[in-house]
C-alpha positions in Angstrom: 0.0 0.0 0.0 1.2 3.5 -0.8 1.9 6.3 1.7 -1.2 7.6 3.5 -2.4 10.9 4.9 -3.9 11.6 8.3 -6.4 14.4 9.0 -8.0 15.0 12.4 -10.6 17.5 13.2 -11.8 18.5 16.7 -15.4 19.7 16.4 -17.8 21.1 19.0 -19.3 17.7 19.8 -16.9 15.2 18.4 -13.4 14.6 17.0 -13.0 12.8 13.7 -10.1 11.3 11.9 -9.7 10.3 8.3 -6.9 8.2 6.8 -6.7 8.6 3.0 -4.6 7.7 0.0 -3.0 10.6 -1.9 -5.9 10.4 -4.5 -8.5 11.0 -1.8 -9.8 7.5 -1.1 -10.8 7.0 2.5 -8.9 4.0 3.9 -10.3 4.3 7.5 -12.1 6.8 9.6 -13.2 7.1 13.3 -15.0 9.4 15.6 -14.8 10.3 19.3 -17.7 12.0 21.0 -17.2 14.7 23.6 -19.0 17.6 25.2 -18.2 21.2 25.9 -18.6 22.6 29.4 -21.1 25.5 30.1 -20.1 26.5 33.6 -22.0 29.8 33.5 -24.4 31.6 31.2 -22.4 32.9 28.3 -19.4 30.7 29.0 -18.4 27.8 26.8 -15.2 25.8 27.5 -13.3 22.6 26.8 -10.6 20.8 28.8 -8.0 21.0 26.0 -5.8 18.4 27.6 -8.4 15.7 28.4 -10.7 16.3 25.4 -8.7 17.6 22.5 -5.3 16.0 23.1 -7.0 12.9 24.5 -9.1 12.6 21.3 -6.1 13.2 19.0 -4.1 10.5 20.8 -7.0 8.0 20.6 -7.8 8.8 17.0 -4.2 8.7 15.8 -3.5 5.4 17.6 -6.6 3.7 16.1 -5.9 4.9 12.5 -2.2 4.3 12.6 -3.0 0.7 13.6 -5.5 0.3 10.8 -3.5 2.0 8.1 -0.8 -0.6 7.5 1.4 1.9 5.7 3.6 4.8 6.5 1.8 8.1 7.2 3.4 10.7 5.1 1.8 13.8 6.6 -0.5 14.9 9.4 -2.8 18.0 9.6 -5.2 18.9 12.4 -8.1 21.4 12.5 -10.4 22.4 15.3 -13.2 24.6 16.4 -12.3 28.2 16.4 -11.2 30.8 17.0 -10.5 29.7 20.6 -8.1 30.6 23.3 -5.9 28.0 25.0 -3.5 29.5 27.5 -0.5 27.3 28.2 2.9 26.9 29.8 6.0 26.9 27.6 5.6 23.1 26.9 2.0 23.5 25.7 0.3 22.4 29.0 -3.0 24.2 29.5 -3.3 26.4 32.6 -7.1 26.7 32.3 -9.9 25.2 30.1 -9.9 26.5 26.6 -12.3 29.4 26.0 -14.4 28.6 22.9 -15.3 30.7 19.8 -18.3 33.0 19.4 -20.7 30.9 21.6 -18.6 32.0 24.6 -19.7 35.6 25.2 -18.0 36.4 28.5 -15.8 39.2 27.1 -18.7 41.6 26.3 -17.1 44.5 28.4 -13.7 43.9 26.7 -15.3 44.0 23.3 -16.8 47.4 24.0 -13.6 48.7 25.6 -11.3 47.7 22.7 -13.8 48.9 20.1 -13.8 52.3 21.9 -10.0 52.4 22.4 -9.0 51.6 18.8 -12.1 53.0 17.0 -14.9 50.9 15.5 -14.2 52.0 11.9 -10.4 51.5 12.2 -10.9 48.0 13.7 -13.1 47.0 10.7 -10.6 48.5 8.2 -7.6 46.8 9.6 -9.0 43.6 10.9 -11.8 42.9 8.3 -14.6 42.8 10.8 -16.1 44.3 13.9 -15.1 43.0 17.3 -17.6 40.4 18.6 -17.7 37.3 20.8 -16.0 35.6 17.9 -12.8 37.5 18.4 -9.9 36.2 20.4 -8.4 39.5 21.5 -11.2 40.4 24.0 -11.0 36.9 25.4 -7.2 37.4 26.0 -7.9 40.7 27.8 -10.7 39.1 29.8 -8.3 36.3 31.0 -5.6 38.8 31.8 -8.0 41.0 33.8 -10.2 38.5 35.6 -7.7 35.6 36.1 -4.4 37.2 36.9 -3.0 34.1 38.7 -3.8 32.0 35.6 -2.3 34.7 33.3 0.9 34.7 35.3 1.3 31.0 34.7 0.8 31.2 31.0 3.7 31.8 28.6 2.1 31.0 25.3 -1.4 31.1 23.8 -2.9 28.9 21.1 -6.0 28.1 19.1 -7.4 24.6 19.2 -5.5 23.3 16.2 -2.2 25.1 17.0 -2.3 23.7 20.5 -2.3 20.2 19.0 0.4 21.1 16.5 2.5 22.3 19.4 2.0 19.1 21.2 2.9 17.1 18.1 6.0 19.1 17.1 6.9 21.5 19.9 6.6 24.5 17.6 4.8 27.7 18.5 3.0 28.5 15.2 -0.4 29.8 14.2 -1.9 29.6 10.7 -2.8 32.9 9.0 -6.5 32.1 8.8 -6.9 31.5 12.6 -4.7 34.5 13.3 -7.0 36.7 11.1 -9.7 35.8 13.6 -7.7 36.9 16.6 -9.0 40.4 16.3 -7.7 43.0 16.8 -4.2 41.4 16.8 -3.9 40.7 13.1 -3.8 43.1 10.1 -5.9 41.5 7.3 -4.2 43.4 4.4 -0.6 43.2 5.7 -1.1 39.5 6.5 0.9 40.0 9.7 0.4 40.7 13.3 -0.8 44.2 14.2 2.0 44.4 16.8 1.1 47.8 18.3 -2.4 46.7 19.2 -1.4 43.2 20.1 1.1 44.5 22.7 -1.6 46.4 24.5 -3.6 43.2 24.9 -1.2 40.3 25.4 1.5 42.2 27.2 4.6 40.1 27.6 3.1 37.0 26.0 4.9 36.3 22.7 3.0 36.1 19.4 3.3 32.8 17.6 5.0 32.5 14.2 2.6 32.6 11.2 2.3 30.0 8.6 -0.3 29.0 5.9 -2.5 26.1 6.7 -0.9 23.5 4.5 2.6 24.5 5.2 4.8 22.0 7.1 5.7 23.6 10.4 7.5 20.8 12.2 7.8 17.0 12.7 6.4 14.6 15.2 8.6 14.5 18.3 9.8 11.4 20.1 7.5 12.2 23.0 4.4 12.8 20.7 5.3 9.6 18.8 5.2 7.6 21.9 1.8 8.9 22.9 0.1 8.9 19.4 1.7 5.9 17.7 2.8 8.2 14.8 6.3 7.7 13.6 8.8 10.2 14.9 9.7 12.7 12.2 6.3 12.6 10.5 5.7 16.0 8.8 2.9 18.1 10.4 1.1 20.9 8.6 0.0 24.1 10.4 -3.8 23.2 10.3 -6.6 25.7 10.7 -10.2 26.3 11.9 -12.6 23.4 11.2 -15.1 25.3 9.1 -12.4 26.4 6.6 -10.9 22.9 6.5 -14.4 21.6 5.7 -14.8 24.2 3.0 -11.5 23.2 1.5 -12.6 19.5 1.5 -15.7 20.5 -0.4 -13.8 22.4 -3.1 -14.6 25.9 -2.0 -11.5 27.2 -3.7 -12.7 29.7 -6.4 -14.2 33.2 -6.0 -18.0 32.9 -5.9 -17.9 29.5 -4.2 -19.9 29.5 -0.8 -20.0 26.8 1.8 -22.9 26.4 4.2 -21.9 24.0 7.0 -24.7 22.2 8.9 -23.3 21.4 12.3 -23.7 22.4 15.9 -23.8 25.9 14.4 -24.5 27.0 10.8 -21.4 28.5 9.3 -20.7 30.1 6.0 -17.4 30.5 4.1 -17.3 32.3 0.8 -14.2 32.6 -1.4 -13.2 36.1 -2.4 -11.1 37.5 -5.2 -10.0 40.4 -3.0 -10.6 41.5 0.6 -14.1 43.1 1.0 -14.9 44.6 4.4 -18.4 44.6 5.9 -19.1 45.3 9.6 -21.8 42.6 9.8 -19.6 39.8 8.3 -16.1 38.4 8.8 -13.3 38.9 6.3 -10.4 36.5 6.9 -7.3 35.3 5.3 -7.8 32.0 3.4 -6.5 28.5 3.8 -4.2 28.9 0.8 -1.6 31.6 0.4 -2.7 35.0 -0.7 -6.4 34.2 -0.5 -9.3 35.8 1.4 -12.7 34.6 2.5 -15.9 36.2 3.7 -17.6 34.3 6.6 -20.6 34.4 8.8 -22.0 32.2 11.5 -25.1 31.6 13.6 -24.6 30.6 17.3 -26.9 27.6 17.4 -28.3 25.1 14.9 -27.7 21.4 15.4 -27.1 22.1 19.1 -30.7 23.4 19.2 -32.2 20.3 17.7 -30.1 18.3 20.2 -31.5 20.3 23.0 -35.1 19.7 21.8 -34.3 16.0 21.6 -33.2 16.1 25.2 -36.2 17.9 26.6 -38.7 15.5 25.0 -37.1 12.6 26.7 -34.4 11.4 24.3 -36.8 10.3 21.5 -34.8 8.9 18.6 -33.7 11.6 16.3 -35.1 9.8 13.2 -38.5 9.7 14.9 -38.5 13.4 15.6 -37.5 14.2 12.0 -40.3 11.9 10.8 -42.8 13.7 12.9 -41.6 17.1 11.7 -41.8 15.9 8.1 -45.6 15.3 8.6 -46.1 19.0 9.7 -46.9 21.4 6.8 -44.5 24.2 5.8 -44.7 27.0 8.4 -45.3 24.7 11.3 -49.0 25.8 11.4 -48.2 29.3 12.6 -45.1 28.7 14.8 -42.0 30.8 14.5 -38.8 30.2 16.4 -35.9 32.6 17.0 -33.0 30.2 17.4 -30.9 32.5 19.6 -30.6 30.0 22.5 -26.9 30.9 23.0 -27.1 34.5 21.9 -26.5 35.2 18.2 -23.5 36.0 16.1 -24.3 37.1 12.5 -26.2 39.4 11.9 -27.0 40.7 15.4 -23.8 40.0 17.4 -25.9 40.0 20.5 -24.6 37.9 23.4 -27.8 38.6 25.3 -30.2 37.4 22.6 -32.3 34.5 23.6 -34.6 32.0 22.0 -38.2 32.9 21.3 -41.0 30.6 20.3 -44.0 32.7 19.0 -47.4 31.4 18.2 -47.6 28.3 20.5 -51.0 26.8 21.1 -52.2 23.7 22.8 -52.5 21.8 19.5 -48.9 22.2 18.7 -46.8 19.0 19.2 -43.1 18.2 19.5 -43.1 17.6 15.7 -44.2 21.2 15.3 -41.5 22.5 17.6 -38.9 20.4 15.8 -39.9 21.6 12.4 -40.1 25.2 13.7 -36.5 24.8 14.9 -35.4 23.8 11.4 -37.4 26.6 9.9 -36.0 29.2 12.4 -32.4 28.1 11.5 -33.4 28.4 7.8 -34.7 31.9 8.3 -31.4 32.9 10.0 -29.6 31.3 7.0 -31.7 33.4 4.6 -30.9 36.5 6.5 -27.1 35.8 6.3 -27.3 34.9 2.6 -28.9 38.2 1.9 -26.1 40.0 3.7 -23.5 38.0 1.7 -25.3 39.0 -1.5 -25.0 42.6 -0.5 -21.4 42.5 0.5 -20.1 40.7 -2.6 -21.3 39.1 -5.8 -24.1 36.6 -5.3 -22.5 33.2 -4.8 -22.3 31.2 -8.0 -22.4 27.9 -6.1 -23.8 27.0 -2.7 -22.1 23.9 -1.4 -23.7 22.2 1.6 -21.6 20.2 4.0 -21.6 18.9 7.6 -23.3 16.2 9.5 -26.6 18.0 9.3 -26.8 17.4 5.6 -27.7 13.8 6.4 -31.1 15.2 7.4 -32.8 15.7 4.0 -35.6 17.5 5.7 -33.3 20.2 7.0 -31.5 20.8 3.7 -34.8 20.9 1.9 -36.3 23.4 4.3 -33.3 25.7 3.9 -33.6 25.5 0.1 -37.3 26.2 0.3 -36.9 29.1 2.7 -34.0 30.7 0.9 -35.1 29.9 -2.6 -31.6 28.6 -3.4 -30.3 25.4 -4.9 -27.6 23.6 -2.9 -25.1 21.0 -4.1 -23.8 18.3 -1.7 -20.4 16.6 -2.2 -20.0 12.9 -2.3 -17.7 12.7 0.7 -19.4 14.1 3.8 -16.8 13.1 6.3 -16.0 16.8 6.7 -13.0 18.8 7.9 -10.8 15.8 8.6 -10.9 15.1 4.9 -9.8 18.6 4.1 -7.0 18.2 6.7 -5.8 15.1 4.9 -5.7 17.0 1.6 -3.8 19.8 3.3 -1.4 17.2 4.8 -0.8 15.8 1.3 -0.1 19.2 -0.2 2.2 20.1 2.6 4.1 16.9 2.4 4.6 17.4 -1.3 2.7 14.4 -2.4 0.0 16.5 -4.1 0.0 19.6 -6.2 -1.3 22.8 -4.4 -4.4 22.9 -6.7 -5.5 19.4 -6.0 -9.2 19.1 -5.4 -10.8 15.8 -4.2 -14.4 17.0 -4.2 -17.2 15.6 -6.4 -20.9 16.5 -6.3 -23.3 13.8 -5.1 -26.7 15.3 -5.2 -28.6 18.6 -5.6 -31.4 20.1 -3.4 -33.7 22.5 -5.3 -36.4 24.7 -3.7 -40.1 23.8 -3.7 -41.8 26.8 -5.2 -45.2 25.7 -3.9 -44.2 26.8 -0.3 -42.4 30.0 -1.2 -45.3 32.3 -0.3 -45.8 30.7 3.1 -42.1 31.1 3.9 -41.8 34.6 2.6 -44.7 35.6 4.9 -43.2 33.9 8.0 -39.7 35.3 7.1 -41.1 38.8 7.5 -42.5 37.8 10.9 -39.1 36.3 11.8 -37.3 39.5 10.9 -39.7 41.6 13.1 -39.5 39.3 16.2 -36.0 40.1 17.2 -36.3 43.9 17.5 -39.8 43.5 19.0 -38.5 41.2 21.8 -34.9 42.4 22.2 -35.3 44.5 25.3 -37.5 41.9 27.0 -35.0 39.1 26.5 -32.1 41.3 27.4 -33.7 41.8 30.8 -34.2 38.1 31.1 -30.6 37.4 30.1 -29.4 39.8 32.8 -31.5 38.0 35.3 -30.0 34.7 34.2 -26.5 36.1 34.7 -27.3 37.4 38.1 -28.5 34.0 39.3 -25.7 32.0 37.7 -23.2 30.2 40.0 -20.0 32.0 40.5 
């Protein structure tokens, strides 16, 4: 058997590994489920040592044992942007603070926006500061946990933490760095060192690399833990959503990925940087590229919550019940802001709203209304992306949620858009394997493994119903904002310290 490539992705609810040949054939794959911690309202954390490194060790050991050939390259992606404060040997000093679903740094966002100027932040960083940004999380940790801060000598994202454990190198990929606002200058493609110094103080900034670039080799210690051969090349890696977009062939300007996962996330390829305060402009996975991104705060996590509160009814049964409900859920509209909202509101105190409930509504109605609420949020974001750049030429749907044909159909119906689904749906780990192959020199940089499997087209017969309910959806947030903000403050006051 020829040399193989190993990609590992650490998602919100699981870690996945894919072992592939250089032509993209999947030799073996595996998954490890895990959970994030929600210790207080607005907080979302992960034990990076036990969960992320533990998963990588387990996944690598299993796939190395199943491969039967030498692994020529490794690449890891993970949820992000996150903050992992560590000692000099990449040992975490506190749980990792997660991406935009962790909204603890609200005061720091406001302070840094005021200090540097909202317009200047958008101009230099490509986006406004929000709960998605790492800079305010760094300042929060420095301010609120000084003892922890004193113990830290380096800081990482989720994937760069694993890369450090594998290689000993202190490196961050450009794409992740471009989400560490306001530390990175999007046009200079380098650290904004003046602003960074005010936030990180004496903590050094990591070296920058492109996602597929080889940044080190597996050390003897990492080899003993993971089963990987000492000296195996390791690429820089990146954020999971962009690795997934890479796996799906989102490589050309006009391509747009919609990722159905714990959250809904969008990555569109740009021909040049375009700045919009309601969206995120980032560096791309490949050198000298840019993307325009957006993301909701909840989606698959919302349907999982519904499954829990109805007593763990099998997911397939709930989908079947929802499928029997007519479009529009018989007058039920849900705002899916159960963990605040990112795009387009950037409101950490937004909360879920279910409008129109009656005694005749069932759990099937609620489940369908959740899918429809997520679809309405998707439509709102797609309209923003249309306004900020050219209308996407191709909408590529990926992620575990695409296995629910009902969900993808509702999104096409609500949005009036056709979606194409790739044949391989394993996700970001597949993109990681491709990046590993490019980095190791086994593949040309332009290699694309993606092929289209099926197409989802909108049902025009339900367009009028959804257009009407979409108008209601758009009106609900401003109409209820002040009320849910008061409730959110009450939740925060009663949260455990």
